[in-house]
N, C-alpha and C positions, 0 to 999 in steps of 0.2 A: 077632093082638091083642097089644098091649103094655100091661102094667100098670105104673103109676108110683106109688111111695109116697114122700111127702115127710115130712121130719122136721126138727127143729131150731128151729122157731119158738118165740117166747115173748115175755116182757116184759123190756125192758132200758132202762137209763137212757141218756140222750143221751151220746154219746162212747164208749159200750160197743161190744161186738162180739157177733156171732152167726155160726154156720155152719149153713147149710141143706144138707140132703142129699136127693137124689132117686134112689132105687134102681129100676132097670128090670128087669122080668122078662117072660117070654113070648117072642114071636117078635121078637127084637131085631135080626135081620139086616137090613142095609140102612138102619139108622138113621144119618143123616148129621149132623144138627145137634141140639144139645141147648141149650135156652134156659130162662131164668128170666124170668117176667113178674110183674107185680104190679098189684093193683087196690085202690085206696083208696076209701073211701065217697064215692059221688057222682061218681066219675071213671071214665073208660074204662080198660080194661086196657092196660098199657104194657110194652114190652119193656125189660128191665133188662140182660140180658147173654146172649150166645150163644157157644158153642164148637162148631166143626165137627170132623168126623172127622180133618181135616188139622191141627187144632190152632189154627186161626184163631180169634181172640177179638174180640168187639165189645161195646162197653158204651154204655149211655145216658150222655149228657153229665152228668146229675145224679149219677151214681155213679162216674164215672171217678176213679181214684186212691184210692177207698175200698173198692170191691168187687172181688173176684177170682173168676172162674169157673174151675173145673178139673174134671177127670174122672179116674176110676180105671176103666180098661177091664176089668181083672180082676174088679172088683166090679160092673161095669155101673152105676156110680153117678156122678152129676154133683153138684158142690158149688158153693155160693155163700158165700164168706167175706165177711162184711160188717163193716167196721171204721168207726170214727168215725161211728156211727149218729146220725141226726138225727130229730127228731119227724116230719118230712115223709117219712121212710122207712116210716112206719107204713102197713101194707097187708096184704092177703092175698097171699102169694107162691105162684105156680104154676110147676110144672115142665112143660115141653113138649118133646117130641121129634118129629122129622119124618123120615119115611122117603123115600128117593129111589130111583127117579125118580118115584114115584107122588105124592109130596107129602102123603101121609096123615099127619095129626097125631094125637098122643095127649097127653092132659093129665092131670096129677095132680089130687088133690082140693083142694090148697091148704093152706098153713100160715100161721097168723096171726103177724105180727111187729108188736109194739107198742113204740114208743120214747117214753119219758116225758121231759118236759123238767125 
């Protein structure tokens, strides 16, 4: 099992910044990719950004150039730096890690991000 604890959410004005953190503990061997998803009210959960163990990064078009995903292997933590935030970024943000080759997924509890206009 893998436990994920997210932090860093909050209320920020449009144009501001936040940094989300997701710390992993437990049986973390074999974790290949780490991702951030978000879900806003009435919408499906969507992928925001992914970083693989090889360092490959992928972003949703809506956040390219504004968000940056990174990781600290020594701390077993993945980050999401969010700049130039917009009201439409308001959502609950979830951390997900996936183990290979089984494909087993683990999710965090979510952290609320609210961007006021």
